[in-house]
C-alpha positions as CSV (number, residue, x, y, z in Angstrom):
1,M,76.5,90.4,75.9
2,N,75.4,93.2,73.4
3,S,77.8,95.8,74.8
4,I,81.0,96.2,72.8
5,V,82.6,97.2,76.0
6,L,81.8,93.7,77.5
7,Q,82.7,91.8,74.5
8,T,86.2,93.4,74.6
9,I,86.6,93.0,78.3
10,W,89.6,90.8,77.7
11,L,91.4,93.9,76.5
12,I,91.8,95.2,80.1
13,P,94.7,92.9,81.0
14,C,96.3,93.6,77.5
15,Y,96.5,97.4,78.2
16,A,98.8,96.6,81.1
17,L,100.8,94.1,79.0
18,A,101.2,96.7,76.3
19,G,102.5,99.1,78.9
20,T,104.9,96.5,80.2
21,L,106.3,95.9,76.7
22,L,106.6,99.6,75.9
23,S,108.4,100.3,79.1
24,V,111.0,97.7,78.5
25,L,112.0,99.7,75.3
26,W,113.5,102.4,77.6
27,F,116.8,100.5,78.1
28,P,119.8,102.4,79.3
29,S,120.8,103.9,75.9
30,I,117.4,105.5,75.3
31,T,117.1,106.5,78.9
32,R,120.3,108.6,78.7
33,R,118.7,110.5,75.8
34,T,115.1,111.0,77.0
35,G,115.3,110.3,80.8
36,P,113.4,107.6,82.6
37,R,110.0,109.5,82.8
38,P,108.4,108.5,79.5
39,A,108.4,104.8,80.7
40,G,106.2,105.8,83.6
41,Y,103.9,108.1,81.5
42,V,103.3,105.3,79.0
43,N,102.1,103.0,81.7
44,A,100.0,105.6,83.4
45,I,98.2,106.1,80.1
46,A,97.7,102.4,79.5
47,T,96.3,102.0,83.0
48,F,94.0,104.9,82.5
49,F,92.4,103.2,79.4
50,A,92.0,99.9,81.4
51,F,90.4,101.9,84.3
52,T,88.0,103.7,81.9
53,Q,86.9,100.5,80.3
54,S,86.4,98.9,83.6
55,L,84.1,101.7,84.7
56,L,82.2,101.5,81.4
57,A,81.9,97.7,81.7
58,L,80.7,98.0,85.3
59,R,77.9,100.4,84.2
60,D,76.8,97.9,81.5
61,I,77.0,94.7,83.7
62,W,75.4,96.2,86.8
63,G,72.4,94.3,87.9
64,Q,72.9,91.7,85.1
65,P,73.5,88.0,85.6
66,P,77.1,86.8,85.1
67,Q,78.1,86.1,81.5
68,Q,80.7,83.6,80.1
69,L,83.3,84.2,77.4
70,F,85.4,81.3,76.1
71,I,88.8,81.6,74.4
72,P,90.0,78.2,72.9
73,W,93.7,77.6,73.8
74,L,94.7,73.9,73.7
75,K,92.8,70.7,73.1
76,V,94.8,67.3,73.2
77,A,93.1,64.0,73.6
78,N,90.8,64.3,76.6
79,L,92.5,67.5,77.9
80,D,90.7,70.7,77.0
81,L,92.3,73.9,78.2
82,T,90.0,76.6,77.1
83,I,90.3,80.0,78.8
84,S,87.0,80.7,80.3
85,L,86.2,84.2,81.5
86,E,83.4,85.1,83.9
87,I,82.1,88.6,83.4
88,S,80.2,89.6,86.6
89,T,79.5,92.7,88.6
90,V,81.9,91.5,91.3
91,A,84.7,90.7,88.7
92,V,84.3,93.9,86.8
93,G,84.1,95.9,90.1
94,A,87.3,94.2,91.3
95,S,88.9,95.1,87.9
96,A,88.0,98.7,88.4
97,L,89.4,98.7,91.9
98,I,92.7,97.2,90.7
99,C,93.1,99.6,87.8
100,G,92.1,102.6,89.9
101,L,94.5,101.9,92.7
102,N,97.3,101.0,90.2
103,L,96.7,104.4,88.4
104,L,96.9,106.3,91.7
105,T,100.0,104.3,92.7
106,Q,101.7,105.2,89.4
107,I,100.9,108.9,89.8
108,Y,102.2,108.6,93.3
109,A,105.4,106.9,92.2
110,I,106.0,109.6,89.6
111,G,106.6,111.9,92.5
112,Y,108.2,109.4,94.9
113,M,110.7,108.1,92.5
114,E,111.6,111.3,90.7
115,M,115.4,110.8,91.4
116,D,115.5,107.1,90.4
117,W,116.6,106.0,87.0
118,G,115.0,102.6,87.2
119,W,111.6,103.7,86.0
120,A,111.5,101.3,83.0
121,R,111.9,98.2,85.2
122,F,109.7,99.6,88.1
123,F,106.7,100.6,86.0
124,S,106.8,97.6,83.8
125,L,106.6,95.4,86.9
126,L,103.7,97.4,88.2
127,A,101.9,96.9,84.9
128,L,102.7,93.2,85.0
129,F,101.0,93.1,88.5
130,E,98.0,94.9,87.0
131,A,97.8,92.6,84.0
132,G,98.0,89.5,86.3
133,M,95.4,90.7,88.8
134,T,92.9,91.9,86.2
135,A,93.3,88.6,84.3
136,L,92.8,86.7,87.6
137,V,89.5,88.4,88.5
138,F,88.0,87.5,85.2
139,C,89.5,84.0,84.9
140,D,87.1,81.1,85.6
141,S,89.7,78.5,85.4
142,L,91.6,77.1,88.4
143,F,94.5,75.9,86.1
144,F,95.0,79.3,84.5
145,S,94.5,81.0,87.9
146,Y,97.5,79.0,89.2
147,I,99.6,80.1,86.2
148,I,98.6,83.8,86.9
149,L,99.5,83.4,90.7
150,E,102.9,82.0,89.6
151,I,103.4,85.1,87.4
152,L,102.6,87.3,90.4
153,T,105.1,85.4,92.6
154,L,107.8,86.1,89.9
155,G,106.6,89.8,89.8
156,T,107.0,90.1,93.6
157,Y,110.5,88.7,93.4
158,L,111.6,91.2,90.7
159,L,109.8,94.2,92.2
160,V,111.2,93.6,95.7
161,G,114.6,93.2,94.3
162,L,114.5,96.4,92.2
163,W,117.4,98.0,94.1
164,F,119.5,94.8,93.7
165,N,122.8,96.6,94.5
166,Q,121.8,96.4,98.2
167,S,122.4,93.1,100.0
168,L,119.3,93.4,102.2
169,V,117.1,93.9,99.1
170,V,118.6,90.8,97.4
171,T,118.1,88.7,100.6
172,G,114.5,90.1,101.0
173,A,113.5,89.3,97.5
174,R,115.0,85.8,97.6
175,D,113.3,84.9,100.9
176,A,109.9,86.3,99.8
177,F,110.1,84.3,96.6
178,L,111.0,81.0,98.4
179,T,108.4,81.4,101.0
180,K,105.7,82.0,98.5
181,R,106.9,79.0,96.4
182,V,106.1,76.7,99.3
183,G,102.4,77.6,99.1
184,D,102.5,77.5,95.3
185,L,103.9,74.0,95.2
186,F,101.2,72.7,97.5
187,L,98.6,74.5,95.4
188,L,99.9,72.8,92.3
189,M,99.5,69.4,94.0
190,G,95.9,70.3,94.9
191,V,95.1,71.6,91.3
192,V,96.5,68.3,89.8
193,A,94.7,66.1,92.3
194,L,91.4,67.8,91.9
195,L,91.0,67.1,88.1
196,P,90.5,63.3,88.4
197,L,87.9,63.9,91.1
198,A,85.8,66.7,89.5
199,G,86.7,66.2,85.9
200,T,87.1,70.0,85.4
201,W,89.1,73.0,86.4
202,D,86.4,75.6,85.7
203,F,85.2,77.3,88.9
204,T,81.5,77.4,87.8
205,E,81.5,73.7,86.9
206,L,83.4,73.0,90.2
207,A,80.7,74.7,92.2
208,I,78.0,72.6,90.4
209,W,80.0,69.4,91.0
210,A,80.5,70.2,94.6
211,K,76.7,70.2,95.3
212,T,76.4,66.6,94.5
213,A,80.0,65.3,94.9
214,N,80.4,61.9,96.7
215,V,84.1,61.6,97.5
216,D,86.2,60.0,100.2
217,P,86.4,62.4,103.2
218,N,90.1,61.8,103.7
219,T,90.9,62.4,100.0
220,I,88.9,65.7,99.7
221,A,90.5,66.8,103.1
222,L,94.0,66.4,101.7
223,V,93.2,68.0,98.4
224,G,91.5,70.9,100.2
225,L,94.4,71.4,102.5
226,A,96.7,71.5,99.5
227,L,94.4,74.0,97.8
228,L,94.3,76.0,101.0
229,A,98.1,76.3,101.1
230,G,98.2,78.5,97.9
231,P,96.0,81.4,99.3
232,M,97.8,81.0,102.6
233,G,101.1,81.9,100.9
234,K,99.6,84.7,98.9
235,C,97.8,86.3,101.8
236,A,100.8,85.9,104.2
237,Q,99.0,83.7,106.6
238,F,100.8,81.8,109.4
239,P,103.2,80.0,109.0
240,L,103.9,81.5,105.5
241,H,103.6,85.1,106.7
242,L,107.2,86.2,106.8
243,W,107.5,87.0,103.0
244,L,105.5,90.1,103.5
245,D,107.9,91.4,106.0
246,E,110.9,90.7,103.6
247,A,109.0,92.4,100.8
248,M,109.2,95.7,102.6
249,E,112.7,96.0,101.2
250,G,111.3,97.2,97.9
251,P,110.3,100.6,96.8
252,L,107.4,102.1,98.9
253,P,105.1,102.7,95.9
254,S,105.1,99.0,95.2
255,T,104.1,98.5,98.8
256,I,100.9,100.5,98.2
257,L,99.8,98.0,95.4
258,R,101.1,94.9,97.2
259,N,99.6,95.6,100.5
260,S,96.2,96.5,99.2
261,V,95.4,94.2,96.2
262,V,98.2,91.9,95.4
263,V,97.9,90.0,98.7
264,A,94.2,89.8,98.3
265,T,94.6,87.7,95.1
266,G,95.0,84.7,97.3
267,A,91.8,85.5,99.2
268,W,90.0,85.9,95.7
269,V,91.1,82.3,94.7
270,L,90.0,81.1,98.2
271,V,86.6,82.7,97.6
272,K,86.3,80.9,94.2
273,L,87.3,77.5,95.8
274,E,84.9,77.8,98.7
275,P,82.4,75.3,97.3
276,V,85.1,72.7,96.9
277,L,86.7,73.4,100.3
278,S,83.2,73.2,101.9
279,L,83.2,69.5,101.1
280,S,85.6,68.9,104.1
281,P,84.7,70.2,107.5
282,I,88.4,69.7,108.4
283,V,89.5,72.1,105.7
284,M,86.9,74.8,106.7
285,S,88.0,74.5,110.4
286,A,91.6,74.8,109.4
287,T,90.6,77.9,107.3
288,I,89.1,79.6,110.4
289,A,91.9,78.6,112.7
290,I,94.6,79.9,110.4
291,G,92.7,83.1,109.9
292,A,92.1,83.6,113.6
293,A,95.7,82.9,114.6
294,T,97.1,85.1,111.9
295,A,94.7,87.9,112.7
296,I,95.6,88.0,116.4
297,G,99.3,87.3,115.8
298,G,99.7,89.9,113.1
299,T,98.2,92.7,115.2
300,L,100.3,91.8,118.2
301,I,103.5,91.7,116.0
302,A,102.5,95.1,114.4
303,I,102.5,96.7,117.9
304,A,106.0,95.6,118.5
305,Q,107.5,97.0,115.2
306,I,109.8,100.0,115.0
307,D,109.9,100.0,111.2
308,I,106.9,102.0,109.9
309,K,106.4,99.9,106.8
310,R,106.6,96.7,108.7
311,A,104.1,98.1,111.3
312,L,101.5,98.3,108.5
313,S,102.6,95.0,106.7
314,Y,101.6,92.9,109.7
315,L,98.2,94.4,109.7
316,V,97.8,93.3,106.1
317,S,98.3,89.7,107.3
318,A,95.8,90.3,110.1
319,Y,93.0,91.6,107.9
320,M,93.6,88.8,105.2
321,G,93.1,86.5,108.3
322,L,89.6,88.0,108.7
323,A,88.8,87.2,105.1
324,F,89.9,83.6,105.8
325,I,87.5,83.5,108.8
326,A,84.6,84.8,106.5
327,V,85.3,82.1,103.9
328,G,85.5,79.5,106.7
329,L,82.1,80.7,107.9
330,H,80.7,80.5,104.2
331,Q,80.2,84.3,104.2
332,I,81.4,84.9,100.6
333,D,79.8,88.4,100.2
334,T,81.2,89.5,103.6
335,A,84.7,88.4,102.6
336,L,84.5,90.3,99.2
337,M,83.2,93.4,101.0
338,L,85.9,93.2,103.6
339,M,88.6,92.8,100.8
340,F,87.3,96.0,99.1
341,T,87.0,98.2,102.2
342,Y,90.4,96.9,103.5
343,A,92.1,97.6,100.1
344,V,91.3,101.3,99.8
345,A,92.0,101.9,103.6
346,I,95.4,100.2,103.7
347,A,96.4,101.8,100.4
348,L,95.7,105.3,101.9
349,L,97.7,104.4,105.1
350,V,100.7,103.5,103.0
351,M,100.5,106.6,100.9
352,S,100.2,108.8,103.9
353,I,103.3,107.3,105.6
354,G,105.1,107.2,102.2
355,G,105.4,111.0,102.2
356,V,106.9,111.0,105.6
357,V,109.5,108.3,104.6
358,W,110.3,110.1,101.4
359,N,111.2,113.4,103.2
360,S,112.8,111.9,106.3
361,T,114.9,109.1,104.6
362,T,114.2,106.8,107.5
363,Q,111.7,104.2,108.4
364,D,112.5,104.1,112.2
365,L,109.4,105.2,114.1
366,R,111.6,106.2,117.0
367,L,113.2,109.0,114.9
368,Y,109.8,110.6,114.0
369,G,107.6,113.1,115.9
370,G,105.9,116.5,115.8
371,L,104.7,116.2,112.1
372,W,101.0,117.0,112.6
373,S,101.5,120.7,112.1
374,R,104.1,120.3,109.4
375,R,102.3,117.6,107.3
376,P,98.5,118.2,107.4
377,V,97.8,116.3,104.3
378,S,99.8,113.2,105.5
379,G,98.4,113.5,109.0
380,L,94.7,113.8,108.0
381,S,95.1,111.1,105.4
382,F,96.5,108.7,108.0
383,V,93.5,109.4,110.3
384,V,91.0,108.8,107.5
385,G,92.7,105.6,106.6
386,T,92.7,104.5,110.2
387,L,89.0,105.2,110.5
388,G,88.4,103.2,107.2
389,L,90.4,100.2,108.3
390,V,89.1,100.0,111.9
391,A,85.4,99.2,112.3
392,V,84.2,102.7,113.0
393,P,80.7,103.6,111.8
394,P,79.8,104.8,109.2
395,F,82.8,103.7,107.3
396,G,82.9,100.6,105.1
397,S,84.8,98.3,107.3
398,F,82.4,98.7,110.1
399,W,79.6,97.1,108.0
400,A,81.8,94.3,106.8
401,V,83.0,93.4,110.3
402,Q,79.3,93.7,111.6
403,K,78.2,91.1,109.1
404,L,81.1,88.9,109.9
405,T,80.3,89.3,113.6
406,E,76.7,88.4,113.1
407,A,77.6,85.2,111.1
408,A,80.2,84.2,113.7
409,W,77.8,84.7,116.6
410,Q,75.3,82.3,115.0
411,S,77.8,79.5,114.3
412,Q,80.9,79.9,116.4
413,P,80.4,82.6,119.1
414,W,84.1,82.5,120.2
415,L,85.1,84.1,116.9
416,V,83.3,87.3,118.1
417,G,85.9,87.6,120.8
418,V,88.6,87.2,118.1
419,L,87.1,90.0,116.0
420,V,86.8,92.3,119.0
421,I,90.4,91.7,120.0
422,V,91.7,92.1,116.4
423,N,89.9,95.4,115.9
424,A,91.0,96.8,119.3
425,L,94.7,95.7,118.7
426,T,94.6,97.3,115.2
427,A,93.2,100.6,116.6
428,F,95.9,100.6,119.3
429,S,98.7,99.8,116.7
430,L,97.6,102.6,114.4
431,T,97.2,105.0,117.2
432,R,100.7,104.1,118.3
433,V,102.1,104.8,114.9
434,F,100.2,108.1,114.6
435,G,101.5,109.2,118.0
436,L,105.1,108.4,117.2
437,V,105.0,110.0,113.8
438,F,102.7,113.0,114.1
439,G,102.5,113.6,117.8
440,G,105.0,114.8,120.3
441,K,107.8,117.2,119.7
442,T,109.9,117.5,116.5
443,K,113.2,115.5,116.4
444,Q,116.3,115.9,114.3
445,M,114.9,113.9,111.4
446,T,111.7,115.9,111.3
447,E,112.8,119.4,111.9
448,R,112.9,120.1,108.1
449,S,109.9,118.2,106.7
450,P,107.9,120.1,104.1
451,E,104.6,118.7,102.8
452,I,104.8,116.4,99.9
453,H,104.5,117.7,96.3
454,W,101.4,117.4,94.1
455,P,102.2,114.0,92.3
456,M,102.1,112.4,95.8
457,A,99.4,114.7,97.4
458,L,96.9,114.3,94.6
459,P,96.4,110.4,94.8
460,T,96.4,110.7,98.6
461,I,93.6,113.2,98.6
462,V,91.7,111.3,96.0
463,L,91.9,108.1,97.9
464,S,91.0,109.9,101.1
465,G,87.7,111.0,99.4
466,V,87.1,107.4,98.3
467,V,87.6,106.1,101.8
468,L,85.3,108.7,103.2
469,H,82.5,107.8,100.7
470,V,82.7,104.0,100.9
471,P,79.4,103.0,102.6
C-alpha cells in the first residue's frame, strides 16, 4: 500500500465527522447572526474532500487485490477488538458512490430547504449518515459493523424527527426507530452467538472459517436467522418494512439519501455475511423467500399509494428484496451491481419528484397533473430514472437483472417469474406516477408551478447523466 491516498483512506469518514461537529457550532445564537447557510456549506466542502479522496483511491486500487489496514482499539484477556479495514475496489467504489450521492443531496438541500432554519441539525445528520456508511463499507469487523448500524438507526430517528413540532413527524420517527430496533436486537444476538462458534468477528476470517466449519445444523440455522434479521430491518423487508413508510415524514432531501444508500447498508452487511449464512440451507431459503415476498408485495403496495413519496418508498423495499434473492442464490457480484444501479436511479427519481413537492406543497398524487410542459427538467429526469430502475436495455439495471435471471433459471426457475412480475409491476407503478403528475390537464395545485431553481436542478441533471452512462 504505497499510495498515500490509500494509507489515509481512514480519513474519509473523518471528513464527514468533522462536518458534523462544525455544523453543531451553529446553535441558535450564532444562527441569528450569520443565518443557517454556513452550516450547510461547511458540510458540502467536507463531503467534497471525502468524494475527491474516494475517487483518487479508486484510481490507485483499481485492479489491485484487497488490502488490510489494522487499527488497535481494545485488547482484554482473550478479547481482541482491533478495527480492521478492508481496502478493495468494491469498498472504495461504494465509498465514492456514497460521498457522491451525499454531495449532490446536500447541494439539492441547499435549494430545497432555503427557508428552513434547522440547517445545522439537518446537515450535521446528513454528515453523520455519510460517516457511518463510509466507515461501514471499509469495516471488516462484524462487531464494529453492528455498532455502525446502531448509529445509523439513531441517525434515522433524529433525521425523520427533524420537524419535531409536528405530531405526525414525532410518531413517524418513533415508529421507524422501534421497528428497526427489532432487527437490531436479533442481529446483536447473532453477533454474540457467532463468536464462540467461529472465534472471530472479522469478515475475512469468517469466510475462511465457513469453508471448513463443522457446526450443528440447528445451531447455525438459529444463528443465521438472527444475523439475517438485522439486514431485514435495515432493508425494510417483510415484516420489518413499515419503518420506511413512517420515515417519509422527514425532509425530502433526506429521503434521497435514505432511499438510495442508507437502506442498502443492510444488504451490504448481508453480502459480507453470505459465507456464514451459506452454512445453513434453511437460512438461504429464508433469504430468498423474504426477498421474493417483499419484492412482489412492495410493488403491489406502491401501486395503491396516493402519497408520491410513499409510492417510491415501497419500490425501495421491493428492489432490496431482489438483492436478498441474489444473495440467497450466492450471486454476490450481481447483488452489488444491482445495489449500485438501483441507488443512482432511485436517487434521481426522488430528486425529480422533490421539485414537484417543493413547488406544489402537497404530496397527494390526485392533486397533480399537466406538469410535463411546465417542468421539463423534472419530467425528463423522472423518465431517465424510470428507465434506469426498470430493466430496460442498455441501462445498468437491465444487466444486473439479466444476470440474476440467468442464475435463478439454473437453480430455482420459479424465481424468474418473480423477477418478471416485479419488473412489470415496477414499470406500471412508475408509469402511473408519471401519468398522474406530468400527464393530463393542469389542476389547481399545478397551475402555477415554475421549474426548480439551479441548486436543485444542477444535481438532478448531473445524476441524470450518471444514470444514462451506467453500463
